[in-house]
VODOKOL-907159 format. One record per residue (C-alpha): residue number from 1; x, y, z; residue in three letters. Coordinates in Angstrom, 3 decimals. Example, Ala and Ser with C-alpha at 12.3 -4.5 7.8 and 13.67 -1.06 7.14 Angstrom:
% VODOKOL-907159
<i:1 c1:12.300 c2:-4.500 c3:7.800 aa:ALA>
<i:2 c1:13.670 c2:-1.060 c3:7.140 aa:SER>
This chain:
% VODOKOL-907159
<i:1 c1:-96.736 c2:-63.815 c3:15.769 aa:UNK>
<i:2 c1:-100.254 c2:-63.925 c3:17.485 aa:UNK>
<i:3 c1:-101.036 c2:-63.665 c3:20.932 aa:UNK>
<i:4 c1:-103.886 c2:-65.692 c3:21.036 aa:UNK>
<i:5 c1:-102.046 c2:-68.122 c3:18.934 aa:UNK>
<i:6 c1:-102.146 c2:-71.366 c3:20.784 aa:UNK>
<i:7 c1:-100.380 c2:-74.477 c3:19.934 aa:UNK>
<i:8 c1:-102.526 c2:-78.093 c3:21.362 aa:UNK>
<i:9 c1:-101.391 c2:-81.350 c3:20.851 aa:UNK>
<i:10 c1:-104.263 c2:-84.422 c3:20.101 aa:UNK>
<i:11 c1:-103.008 c2:-87.712 c3:20.709 aa:UNK>
<i:12 c1:-105.743 c2:-90.588 c3:20.101 aa:UNK>
<i:13 c1:-105.948 c2:-93.545 c3:21.745 aa:UNK>
<i:14 c1:-107.233 c2:-96.912 c3:21.044 aa:UNK>
<i:15 c1:-109.974 c2:-98.837 c3:23.504 aa:UNK>
<i:16 c1:-107.386 c2:-102.224 c3:23.890 aa:UNK>
<i:17 c1:-108.787 c2:-105.020 c3:21.650 aa:UNK>
<i:18 c1:-111.311 c2:-107.717 c3:23.582 aa:UNK>
<i:19 c1:-109.417 c2:-110.362 c3:22.179 aa:UNK>
<i:20 c1:-105.993 c2:-112.549 c3:21.067 aa:UNK>
<i:21 c1:-104.614 c2:-110.961 c3:17.784 aa:UNK>
<i:22 c1:-102.153 c2:-113.312 c3:16.294 aa:UNK>
<i:23 c1:-99.361 c2:-111.251 c3:13.260 aa:UNK>
<i:24 c1:-99.742 c2:-114.191 c3:10.223 aa:UNK>
<i:25 c1:-95.660 c2:-113.232 c3:10.145 aa:UNK>
<i:26 c1:-93.716 c2:-114.961 c3:12.881 aa:UNK>
<i:27 c1:-90.912 c2:-113.168 c3:12.278 aa:UNK>
<i:28 c1:-93.292 c2:-109.769 c3:12.932 aa:UNK>
<i:29 c1:-94.606 c2:-111.538 c3:15.482 aa:UNK>
<i:30 c1:-91.969 c2:-112.683 c3:17.670 aa:UNK>
<i:31 c1:-90.136 c2:-108.861 c3:16.756 aa:UNK>
<i:32 c1:-93.802 c2:-107.287 c3:18.197 aa:UNK>
<i:33 c1:-94.200 c2:-109.088 c3:21.846 aa:UNK>
<i:34 c1:-94.886 c2:-108.198 c3:24.552 aa:UNK>
<i:35 c1:-92.095 c2:-110.094 c3:26.897 aa:UNK>
<i:36 c1:-94.194 c2:-110.113 c3:30.154 aa:UNK>
<i:37 c1:-97.455 c2:-111.331 c3:28.024 aa:UNK>
<i:38 c1:-95.385 c2:-112.810 c3:24.948 aa:UNK>
<i:39 c1:-98.940 c2:-111.486 c3:23.307 aa:UNK>
<i:40 c1:-98.586 c2:-109.208 c3:20.730 aa:UNK>
<i:41 c1:-98.283 c2:-105.360 c3:21.801 aa:UNK>
<i:42 c1:-100.787 c2:-102.975 c3:22.494 aa:UNK>
<i:43 c1:-99.822 c2:-98.931 c3:22.231 aa:UNK>
<i:44 c1:-96.462 c2:-99.603 c3:22.884 aa:UNK>
<i:45 c1:-94.015 c2:-97.888 c3:25.881 aa:UNK>
<i:46 c1:-90.347 c2:-97.953 c3:25.300 aa:UNK>
<i:47 c1:-88.337 c2:-97.092 c3:27.981 aa:UNK>
<i:48 c1:-85.927 c2:-93.884 c3:27.655 aa:UNK>
<i:49 c1:-82.490 c2:-94.821 c3:26.402 aa:UNK>
<i:50 c1:-82.615 c2:-99.074 c3:26.952 aa:UNK>
<i:51 c1:-79.836 c2:-100.836 c3:25.125 aa:UNK>
<i:52 c1:-80.913 c2:-102.859 c3:24.066 aa:UNK>
<i:53 c1:-85.122 c2:-101.130 c3:23.548 aa:UNK>
<i:54 c1:-87.225 c2:-101.986 c3:25.936 aa:UNK>
<i:55 c1:-90.121 c2:-101.907 c3:24.903 aa:UNK>
<i:56 c1:-94.293 c2:-103.660 c3:26.720 aa:UNK>
<i:57 c1:-98.050 c2:-103.100 c3:25.955 aa:UNK>
<i:58 c1:-99.782 c2:-99.724 c3:27.276 aa:UNK>
<i:59 c1:-101.819 c2:-101.939 c3:30.217 aa:UNK>
<i:60 c1:-98.873 c2:-103.905 c3:31.461 aa:UNK>
<i:61 c1:-96.160 c2:-101.928 c3:31.919 aa:UNK>
<i:62 c1:-98.910 c2:-99.337 c3:33.706 aa:UNK>
<i:63 c1:-99.715 c2:-101.752 c3:36.112 aa:UNK>
<i:64 c1:-96.334 c2:-102.760 c3:36.843 aa:UNK>
<i:65 c1:-95.519 c2:-99.338 c3:37.077 aa:UNK>
<i:66 c1:-97.740 c2:-98.550 c3:39.622 aa:UNK>
<i:67 c1:-95.729 c2:-99.054 c3:42.935 aa:UNK>
<i:68 c1:-92.522 c2:-99.693 c3:41.410 aa:UNK>
<i:69 c1:-90.674 c2:-97.274 c3:39.061 aa:UNK>
<i:70 c1:-88.022 c2:-99.800 c3:37.877 aa:UNK>
<i:71 c1:-88.293 c2:-101.260 c3:34.634 aa:UNK>
<i:72 c1:-89.259 c2:-105.126 c3:34.938 aa:UNK>
<i:73 c1:-86.629 c2:-106.577 c3:32.238 aa:UNK>
<i:74 c1:-83.241 c2:-105.605 c3:34.319 aa:UNK>
<i:75 c1:-84.345 c2:-103.705 c3:37.492 aa:UNK>
<i:76 c1:-83.090 c2:-100.592 c3:36.677 aa:UNK>
<i:77 c1:-84.644 c2:-97.181 c3:38.603 aa:UNK>
<i:78 c1:-86.790 c2:-95.352 c3:36.292 aa:UNK>
<i:79 c1:-86.049 c2:-91.730 c3:35.497 aa:UNK>
<i:80 c1:-89.935 c2:-89.830 c3:35.988 aa:UNK>
<i:81 c1:-88.961 c2:-89.224 c3:32.242 aa:UNK>
<i:82 c1:-89.090 c2:-92.787 c3:31.278 aa:UNK>
<i:83 c1:-91.918 c2:-93.257 c3:29.066 aa:UNK>
<i:84 c1:-91.861 c2:-93.483 c3:25.659 aa:UNK>
<i:85 c1:-95.331 c2:-94.036 c3:23.622 aa:UNK>
<i:86 c1:-93.951 c2:-96.149 c3:20.543 aa:UNK>
<i:87 c1:-95.584 c2:-94.580 c3:17.718 aa:UNK>
<i:88 c1:-93.070 c2:-95.583 c3:14.855 aa:UNK>
<i:89 c1:-93.585 c2:-99.274 c3:15.784 aa:UNK>
<i:90 c1:-96.995 c2:-98.906 c3:16.678 aa:UNK>
<i:91 c1:-97.957 c2:-97.669 c3:12.880 aa:UNK>
<i:92 c1:-95.524 c2:-101.079 c3:11.844 aa:UNK>
<i:93 c1:-98.222 c2:-103.254 c3:13.535 aa:UNK>
<i:94 c1:-101.043 c2:-101.077 c3:12.223 aa:UNK>
<i:95 c1:-99.511 c2:-101.965 c3:8.379 aa:UNK>
<i:96 c1:-99.049 c2:-105.694 c3:9.535 aa:UNK>
<i:97 c1:-101.854 c2:-108.725 c3:9.048 aa:UNK>
<i:98 c1:-103.367 c2:-110.285 c3:11.462 aa:UNK>
<i:99 c1:-105.769 c2:-112.378 c3:12.577 aa:UNK>
<i:100 c1:-108.482 c2:-113.005 c3:15.644 aa:UNK>
<i:101 c1:-107.878 c2:-117.058 c3:16.616 aa:UNK>
<i:102 c1:-111.472 c2:-119.190 c3:17.249 aa:UNK>
<i:103 c1:-113.008 c2:-116.240 c3:16.243 aa:UNK>
<i:104 c1:-115.823 c2:-117.894 c3:14.730 aa:UNK>
<i:105 c1:-115.420 c2:-121.354 c3:17.176 aa:UNK>
<i:106 c1:-112.747 c2:-123.024 c3:15.217 aa:UNK>
């Protein structure tokens, strides 16, 4: 292996949606609902080794864990490597059909 070769990781993060998004399929809407805001997950973050899986929207969980390093669902302490960017859930969300209610005032 050549000593000049380096490995890079590029994370592409979307900007936050300016409006509420509603999934068309009610079953998917329940599956991908943030347990704190009760809206559709945005940039899903999962607590590592949580069972059942605890997934939150990134901006919300980031705000909640700034000062308190506890899982908001079960109040267990979060280990230093607790945060998992859940790309599998994000991929499913990206493929789902959604609408933006009240886009045209109706």
